Structure formats: structure tokens, C-alpha cells
C-alpha positions, -999 to 999 in steps of 0.1 A, spaced: 433 -107 147 441 -122 181 436 -88 198 401 -84 185 391 -119 198 406 -110 232 386 -77 233 354 -95 224 359 -122 250 365 -95 276 334 -75 266 313 -107 267 324 -117 302 324 -82 318 293 -78 340 268 -54 326 241 -38 348 209 -26 331 185 -5 352 148 -5 344 128 24 360 91 28 359 78 62 348 65 80 379 38 96 357 27 64 340 36 31 359 29 11 327 59 27 309 95 28 318 131 36 309 158 11 304 192 25 311 226 10 301 253 36 309 245 66 288 220 48 266 183 52 276 155 33 259 118 37 264 99 5 273 65 -8 282 59 -24 316 32 -45 331 -3 -31 333 0 -31 371 34 -14 370 63 -26 391 52 -48 420 71 -64 449 49 -95 455 45 -109 420 17 -134 414 6 -153 383 -19 -131 363 -14 -99 383 -1 -79 353 29 -67 373 65 -64 363 85 -78 393 107 -55 414 137 -78 410 172 -85 397 167 -105 365 193 -123 343 188 -131 306 189 -168 300 181 -174 263 169 -158 231 140 -172 211 133 -158 176 110 -162 146 135 -173 119 111 -160 93 110 -125 108 143 -119 127 174 -121 105 201 -110 129 212 -140 149 245 -129 166 236 -136 202 259 -142 231 231 -161 249 219 -196 239 193 -192 212 168 -212 192 141 -205 166 105 -204 177 85 -232 162 48 -231 155 41 -256 182 61 -238 210 43 -226 240 50 -215 276 32 -231 305 15 -208 329 -6 -235 345 0 -232 383 -11 -268 388 14 -283 364 50 -296 371 58 -279 338 49 -244 352 71 -216 338 87 -238 312 86 -240 274 62 -267 263 52 -283 230 16 -277 217 -11 -288 216 -14 -291 253 -42 -293 278 -22 -271 302 -29 -234 304 -2 -218 282 8 -189 261 17 -194 224 52 -183 215 44 -184 177 23 -152 174 9 -133 145 11 -99 162 49 -98 160 54 -92 198 74 -125 200 94 -121 168 123 -119 193 120 -129 230 146 -128 257 138 -152 285 148 -141 320 155 -162 350 124 -150 369 109 -177 391 133 -204 379 152 -231 396 129 -240 413 98 -224 398 74 -216 426 39 -222 414 18 -190 413 47 -166 417 45 -156 380 58 -171 348 75 -159 316 89 -125 325 103 -119 290 118 -89 272 99 -88 239 88 -63 212 63 -36 221 27 -31 211 18 1 192 19 32 214 39 13 241 7 -1 256 12 -22 287 23 -59 289 11 -87 312 42 -82 332 71 -84 307 94 -56 296 88 -46 259 110 -25 236 106 -13 200 127 -29 173 154 -3 174 158 -6 212 158 -44 210 186 -43 183 206 -20 207 200 -42 237 207 -76 223 245 -73 218 249 -63 254 232 -94 268 252 -124 281 250 -146 311 266 -121 335 242 -93 325 219 -81 353 186 -62 348 176 -44 379 139 -35 379 133 -5 402 
């Protein structure tokens, strides 16, 4: 029994690098690669960009780290996460108001600030992985909420996030911990 625990701890602390490449034929789609595993993903409507700005629809060319997992408790049953996690409540939002000191943070609704609802009916946010994009400190206007979330039908583009189908998300989640790096090329 002690051996299994040691193996799990080693696997959890070993750095993992995930590469995300945009498709050269369709910049709104990409491939997420972890060793021999390749997953299709959707990218921002503007493709991968180097100078990310709020509302530009681009996925930032960056090294991202997963920070936390948010999930709809009524829709996502598997809760074995190595990252901090919490259920999404109906009044959860994410501030994208560049004039606010709460910019690029989770907020409680209702709010007079510009925001995105985390409790959605379209199932895109049934499970959400928050990345460290533009955090500590958040630079207003540099872009907020670069999440990894579920994909729309036909892998249509996101507003800048990376999106996977449910099968891909289930394969990715066990690999994520604080030392995981996602390199967006």
C-alpha cells in the first residue's frame, strides 16, 4: 500500500509539459499534446496571438499553469482533482471589467461590473480549468479568464480559451497539478 502512495506522490509532483499547437490550416483549432497523447481542441477566434488584449478573441502565445478547477456539481461527477477545486454556484461570475480592481477574478453576482457568468446553460463550463494567465498582478486590459473548458459543437472557436470535448477533458484532468506547464505555440 505504501508503494502505491509513493508512486502517486511522485507522479503528482513530476513536472508535466503540455504543448498546444494551432492548426496551420485553421488557426481557430489546435492540437494539445502530452507525450504520445494528442487531443483536438478549439482555440480563440483570432488564433494564437503574442500581444493579448481584452476582447481580441486570441489565445495567448504563452506558458500557462493550471491553478484551479471549477465544476458544475449537478453535471460533473468525477471530482478527483490534484488542483484546488470548488463547485460553480449560480451566482459565480468572472470579472472582465478593465476599470475594476476585481479585473480577472471570480466575483459574486449580481454585479454592476462587466463579467462572464460561470453558471451556464450551454454546458461549456460544466468543468473549467483556470490558468494563471494575467495573474499576480493582473494587468488591466491584457486579457482575462484564459480557461480550459468544454468545446462547442463542431469545435467552433472560443473567445480566447482552449476547449476540449468531454473525452479529452477526462484524459487531461488527471495530468494537471501545480507543476504542469501548458505551452501555447
